[in-house]
C-alpha positions in Angstrom: 125.4 25.2 68.4 123.3 27.6 66.3 120.7 25.7 64.8 118.8 28.7 63.1 115.7 29.1 65.5 114.9 32.5 65.7 111.5 32.3 67.4 109.7 32.5 64.4 106.7 29.5 63.9 105.0 29.1 61.1 101.5 27.6 60.0 103.0 24.0 57.6 99.7 23.2 55.3 101.2 19.5 54.9 101.1 18.9 58.6 98.6 21.3 59.2 100.1 21.9 62.6 102.6 25.1 63.5 105.9 24.4 63.8 109.1 26.4 64.5 111.4 27.9 61.8 114.6 25.9 61.5 116.5 26.8 58.2 118.2 23.9 56.6 120.9 25.5 55.4 121.4 25.6 59.8 121.2 22.0 60.0 124.0 21.3 57.8 127.0 21.2 59.2 129.1 21.6 55.9 127.7 24.7 55.2 129.9 27.8 55.9 128.0 30.1 58.7 129.1 32.3 55.7 126.8 30.8 53.0 124.0 30.1 55.3 120.9 31.7 53.6 116.9 31.3 54.0 115.5 30.5 51.1 111.9 31.3 50.6 109.5 30.7 46.6 106.1 32.2 46.0 104.1 31.5 43.1 103.4 35.1 41.0 101.6 36.0 38.5 100.5 34.9 35.3 101.0 38.4 33.0 98.6 38.8 30.9 96.0 41.3 33.1 95.5 43.6 35.6 96.3 42.3 39.2 93.5 42.2 41.1 92.9 42.8 44.2 92.8 38.8 45.3 96.4 38.6 43.7 97.7 41.5 46.2 97.1 39.4 48.7 100.0 36.7 49.0 102.4 39.3 47.5 101.8 41.1 51.2 101.4 38.8 53.4 105.2 36.9 51.9 106.5 40.6 51.7 106.1 40.8 55.4 107.4 37.7 55.4 110.7 38.3 53.7 110.8 41.0 56.0 110.7 39.7 58.9 113.0 37.3 58.2 115.6 40.0 56.5 115.4 41.3 60.3 115.7 37.8 62.2 118.3 36.9 59.8 120.4 39.1 57.9 119.2 40.7 54.5 121.8 39.3 53.1 120.5 36.2 54.0 117.5 36.1 52.3 116.5 34.4 49.2 113.1 35.2 48.0 112.1 33.6 44.5 108.9 35.0 43.0 108.4 34.4 39.8 106.7 35.4 36.3 104.6 33.3 34.3 104.4 34.6 31.1 104.1 31.7 28.5 99.8 30.6 29.4 97.3 30.1 26.7 95.5 33.2 28.3 98.3 34.8 27.2 98.1 33.7 24.0 94.7 34.6 23.4 95.2 38.2 24.9 97.8 38.5 22.5 96.2 37.6 19.5 93.3 40.2 21.0 94.9 43.3 21.4 98.0 42.4 18.6 96.2 40.6 15.6 98.9 42.7 13.1 101.9 42.1 15.4 103.8 39.0 14.5 102.9 35.9 17.5 106.0 36.2 19.5 106.0 40.0 19.1 102.4 39.8 20.0 103.4 37.5 23.0 106.2 39.8 24.3 103.9 43.4 24.2 101.6 41.9 26.1 103.9 40.0 28.8 105.8 43.6 29.2 103.0 45.6 29.7 101.4 44.0 32.4 103.8 42.8 34.3 105.5 46.2 34.4 102.4 47.2 35.4 102.2 44.6 38.4 106.0 46.2 39.7 104.1 49.4 39.6 101.0 47.8 41.4 102.7 46.0 43.9 105.3 49.0 44.6 102.9 51.4 45.6 101.6 48.8 48.2 104.9 48.9 49.7 106.6 45.6 48.6 110.4 45.1 48.0 110.9 43.2 44.8 112.4 39.9 45.3 115.7 38.7 45.5 115.4 37.4 42.2 112.5 37.5 39.8 112.6 34.4 37.1 110.7 34.5 34.0 108.7 30.7 32.6 110.4 31.7 29.4 113.5 31.8 29.5 113.7 28.0 31.9 111.5 26.0 29.1 114.5 24.5 26.9 118.2 24.3 26.2 120.1 26.1 29.1 123.8 26.0 29.2 122.9 24.3 33.3 120.9 22.3 32.1 117.8 23.1 35.1 115.2 23.2 32.7 111.7 21.8 31.4 112.1 19.7 29.2 115.5 17.9 31.3 113.3 17.8 33.8 110.5 15.9 31.7 113.1 13.5 30.3 114.6 13.0 33.6 110.6 12.0 34.6 109.9 10.2 31.7 113.4 7.9 32.2 112.6 7.3 35.9 109.3 6.0 34.6 106.5 9.0 36.7 105.7 10.1 33.3 104.7 8.9 29.6 104.1 10.4 26.2 100.3 10.2 25.0 97.9 11.7 22.4 100.4 14.7 21.6 101.0 15.4 25.2 103.3 14.4 28.1 101.6 13.7 30.9 103.0 12.8 34.9 101.4 9.5 36.5 100.1 10.4 39.8 99.8 6.1 41.0 103.6 6.4 40.4 104.3 8.4 43.4 102.2 6.6 46.4 101.6 9.2 48.6 100.8 12.1 46.5 98.0 14.0 46.8 99.2 14.5 50.7 99.2 18.3 50.8 95.5 18.9 49.7 94.6 15.6 51.3 93.0 14.0 48.7 93.7 9.7 47.7 93.8 7.9 44.9 92.2 5.0 45.7 89.9 5.6 42.9 92.3 7.0 40.4 94.1 3.5 39.8 95.5 2.8 36.4 92.9 1.8 34.1 89.9 2.7 36.9 87.4 4.9 36.2 88.9 6.3 32.7 87.1 7.1 29.9 87.7 4.4 26.5 89.0 7.8 25.1 90.9 8.5 26.9 94.5 9.0 26.1 95.2 9.1 29.8 95.8 6.2 31.9 94.6 7.9 35.5 91.9 10.4 35.7 94.5 12.5 37.9 97.4 12.5 35.5 99.1 16.2 34.5 100.0 17.6 31.4 104.2 18.2 31.3 103.6 19.1 27.8 101.6 19.4 24.8 102.2 20.4 21.3 102.2 23.5 20.1 100.2 24.9 16.3 101.2 27.0 14.3 99.4 30.3 15.7 101.5 29.4 19.3 104.3 29.6 21.3 106.3 26.6 21.3 110.0 24.7 21.4 111.5 22.3 20.3 111.8 18.8 22.3 112.4 15.3 21.9 108.2 14.7 21.8 107.9 17.8 19.4 107.4 21.1 18.9 105.1 22.4 21.8 105.1 24.3 25.4 105.1 24.0 29.4 102.4 22.5 30.8 102.0 25.0 34.1 102.8 22.9 36.9 106.6 22.0 35.7 107.5 25.2 35.3 107.1 26.3 39.0 109.5 23.0 39.6 111.6 23.8 38.0 112.3 27.9 38.8 112.7 26.9 42.7 114.8 24.2 42.1 117.4 25.7 40.2 117.3 29.3 41.7 116.8 27.3 45.8 118.4 23.9 45.2 116.0 20.6 45.2 115.3 21.7 48.6 114.3 24.5 50.5 112.4 26.5 53.2 109.5 27.3 52.6 107.2 27.8 49.7 103.9 29.8 49.5 101.0 30.6 47.7 97.2 31.6 47.9 94.9 28.7 49.2 93.4 28.1 45.7 96.9 27.3 44.7 96.3 23.8 47.6 95.5 21.5 44.3 96.5 20.9 41.6 99.0 23.1 41.9 101.3 22.9 44.7 100.4 19.1 45.0 101.5 18.8 41.2 104.4 20.5 41.7 105.7 18.5 44.9 105.2 15.3 42.9 107.5 16.7 40.1 110.1 17.7 41.6 110.2 14.6 44.3 110.1 12.1 41.6 112.9 13.9 39.8 115.2 14.6 42.7 114.5 11.5 44.3 113.7 13.2 47.4 111.6 13.3 50.3 110.4 16.6 50.1 110.0 19.9 48.5 110.0 22.4 50.4 110.2 22.1 54.7 107.4 24.1 55.1 104.3 25.3 53.0 102.1 28.6 53.6 98.3 29.6 52.4 96.9 32.9 52.7 93.0 32.5 52.7 90.6 33.6 50.5 89.4 37.2 49.3 85.7 38.4 48.1 85.0 42.2 47.9 81.5 43.3 50.0 80.6 39.9 50.6 80.3 38.0 47.3 83.4 36.7 45.2 85.2 38.4 42.6 83.9 38.0 39.4 84.1 40.0 36.3 79.9 38.8 35.8 79.1 40.3 39.3 80.6 43.8 39.0 82.7 43.6 41.7 86.0 42.9 40.2 88.7 45.3 41.4 92.2 45.5 40.1 95.3 47.0 42.4 95.3 49.8 39.8 91.6 51.3 39.7 92.1 51.0 43.5 94.9 53.6 43.4 94.5 55.5 40.3 90.8 55.3 39.6 87.5 56.3 42.1 85.4 53.0 40.8 85.3 51.8 44.4 84.1 54.0 47.0 83.7 56.7 45.0 87.5 58.0 45.7 91.4 56.7 44.7 93.0 54.8 47.6 96.5 55.2 49.1 98.9 52.2 48.8 99.8 52.1 52.8 96.0 51.8 53.3 95.8 49.6 51.0 98.5 47.1 52.6 97.2 47.9 56.3 93.3 47.0 55.2 94.9 43.3 53.8 97.0 43.2 57.4 93.9 43.5 59.6 92.8 40.3 59.1 95.3 36.7 59.8 96.6 36.1 56.9 95.9 32.0 56.9 91.7 33.7 57.8 89.1 34.8 54.8 89.1 38.6 53.8 86.1 40.4 53.4 87.3 43.6 51.4 84.9 46.0 51.5 85.0 50.2 51.4 84.0 50.2 55.0 87.0 48.5 55.8 89.6 50.6 53.8 88.0 53.6 56.0 88.8 51.6 58.8 92.6 51.4 57.7 92.8 55.0 56.7 91.3 55.9 59.9 93.9 54.0 61.7 96.8 55.8 59.6 95.7 59.2 59.9 95.4 59.2 63.8 99.4 57.3 63.7 100.1 59.9 61.8 98.9 62.7 63.6 100.1 61.1 67.6 103.5 60.7 65.3 103.6 64.1 64.1 102.6 66.1 67.3 105.0 63.8 69.1 108.1 64.4 66.4 108.6 60.7 66.5 111.4 58.6 64.3 111.7 55.0 64.1 113.9 53.6 66.7 113.8 50.3 67.0 110.5 48.1 66.7 109.3 46.9 70.2 109.8 43.1 71.2 106.1 42.5 72.3 105.9 43.4 69.2 108.5 40.9 67.1 106.6 38.2 70.1 103.0 38.5 68.8 104.7 39.2 64.8 107.1 36.2 64.8 103.5 33.5 65.4 102.7 32.5 62.6 103.0 36.2 61.0 100.4 37.4 63.9 99.8 41.4 62.7 96.4 41.3 64.1 98.1 40.8 67.5 100.8 43.0 66.5 98.6 45.7 65.2 97.6 45.8 69.2 100.7 46.9 70.5 101.1 48.8 67.9 98.5 50.9 69.4 99.2 50.5 72.6 102.5 52.5 71.4 100.8 55.2 69.9 98.5 55.6 73.4 101.9 55.8 75.4 101.5 58.2 78.4 98.5 59.5 76.4 95.6 58.4 78.8 96.8 58.9 82.0 95.9 62.5 84.7 98.5 62.8 87.5 97.2 60.7 90.3 96.0 58.7 88.3 96.0 54.7 88.3 97.4 53.1 85.3 94.6 50.8 83.4 95.6 47.1 84.1 95.4 46.0 80.5 98.0 49.0 79.3 100.2 47.5 82.5 102.8 45.7 79.7 102.7 48.6 77.0 103.6 50.6 79.5 101.7 53.1 79.1 100.0 55.4 81.5 102.2 56.6 84.4 105.8 55.9 84.9 106.8 54.9 88.2 107.4 58.2 89.4 104.0 58.1 89.6 104.4 60.9 87.6 103.6 60.9 83.3 106.6 61.6 82.2 107.1 63.9 79.1 109.0 62.2 76.5 107.4 58.8 77.2 104.7 59.3 74.3 107.5 60.7 71.8 109.8 57.2 73.1 106.5 54.9 72.3 105.5 56.4 68.8 109.0 56.0 67.9 108.8 52.4 68.7 105.8 52.3 66.7 107.0 54.1 63.6 109.7 51.8 63.4 107.3 48.3 63.8 105.3 49.9 61.3 108.3 49.9 59.0 109.4 46.8 59.6 106.1 44.7 57.9 106.6 47.7 55.1 103.7 50.4 56.5 106.3 53.7 56.2 104.2 56.9 57.7 105.8 59.5 55.9 105.6 62.2 59.2 106.8 65.7 59.0 106.3 68.1 61.7 109.0 70.4 60.2 106.9 73.5 59.7 107.1 77.0 61.7 104.0 77.9 64.7 103.0 80.3 62.1 101.9 77.1 59.4 100.6 75.0 62.6 98.6 78.2 63.5 97.2 78.2 59.7 96.2 74.3 59.4 94.8 75.1 63.0 92.0 77.9 61.8 91.7 75.9 59.1 90.2 73.7 61.0 88.2 76.2 62.3 86.9 77.1 59.6 86.1 73.8 58.7 84.1 72.9 61.5 82.1 76.1 60.5 81.6 74.9 57.1 83.0 77.5 55.1 84.8 75.3 52.5 85.9 77.8 50.4 87.6 79.5 52.7 89.3 76.2 54.0 89.9 75.4 50.7 92.1 78.8 50.2 94.3 77.6 52.7 94.6 74.1 51.7 95.5 75.1 48.2 97.8 77.5 49.4 100.1 75.4 51.6 100.0 73.1 48.7 101.8 75.4 46.7 103.9 75.7 49.4 104.9 71.8 49.1 102.8 71.2 52.7 100.0 68.5 51.7 97.3 68.2 54.3 94.9 65.5 54.6 91.5 64.8 56.6 90.5 62.9 58.9 88.6 62.1 61.6 89.3 60.4 65.0 88.4 57.1 64.9 88.1 57.1 69.5 86.9 60.5 69.4 85.3 61.6 65.7 86.8 64.7 65.5 88.1 66.1 62.8 91.9 66.0 62.4 94.4 67.4 60.0 97.6 65.6 59.3 100.2 67.3 56.8 103.2 65.7 55.0 106.2 68.2 53.8 106.9 67.1 50.5 110.6 67.5 49.3 
């Protein structure tokens, strides 16, 4: 019997251990094989401003997971939901600031449309696939024909004794859920009803959180049994995930900063409303990101947006290609913290430059991902380890000389000599082609083209000689002439030898 296990193991924040991943749909004998789906939900952006580089990390991490799940279970068997939060007090403030002459709803629509479009452009440049479904919070507030909206879930929570109305708000009663705090490992012993609650507080318990709040005339609002108002932050994801993936689903992801209170409160709302033991089978969280050794902050002047990195020279004095940003992000295990720095980007770019050069030299074209790469990546998305496999594949057959012995460290990946004791000429191409397939699987599509004539190759070599001789004016003329022919040159250094190298891309 197929239990859905494909060799994938994932760290579960809820249980604090690595677990074999078996999708829930494979455990239900009542679901036909053709209807089985892997269901993944990831918290998306609040679209009030351009996304910063910290926002990019979960998008890239869970894009890799999405791609891997599609590879293991089939493209059509994976549903990836990533929401857009388009109702929020920060959005209201930005709308009032940027569009003071527009009516409220029009101003909010202008802000969210602009920032959502920019978010899509930015993450596409980072090589991320669009999710299967991208719901907007405002479409799930009230009045849905299917009854799956925020007002309906809040009413259910009140009816079941998990929520109450007080002080112009509807609040969730955290003491109504015996194991509240399990995800974040927080205890409620000191938050029982009536304990440590300020006299003038309308909350029964300090940890109670808002499900619904009343709206002023200059704030967006929807009609509800509790007055014209708008939802709290946490209820949005509970409703959208339930409507699109079901009351219980496979994987819920997001940044480490969302464990508490956001994900903890999602669990409370969803489980108490639906009467289930779980919301998601596995909870995954990526680590924090800091910039040049410091927490990212506008006041510290190190706040960096994805758009700035791609399109301006504000970070390291130059623009950075999307694939460089992506590789720089993946070089550290997703659960570990990242120090995002110019040095890190330069290292990632040098690696990509070398890979492109090897692939172009060997005439490589993506074939199939190497089994060793798949095994390592399927071990809790260990891309750092998988990266070593890619390095080995690109080096395959490149180091040995006839009569030399194969390096023991290289043996498991097959580079060095072939079984006859002679270096196989096509071994390098096979390795580079497998490496390209591995990279494509995780969203790094190296644009490699060696479809240029021998005459053009000679011109490129001549330009390298000019650069070594510091005749930059002549080298620039060659570069510009080739660009006019649709051949874009990219200069870099071999990360191993330090030698100047040039790769190229033929623009179609």
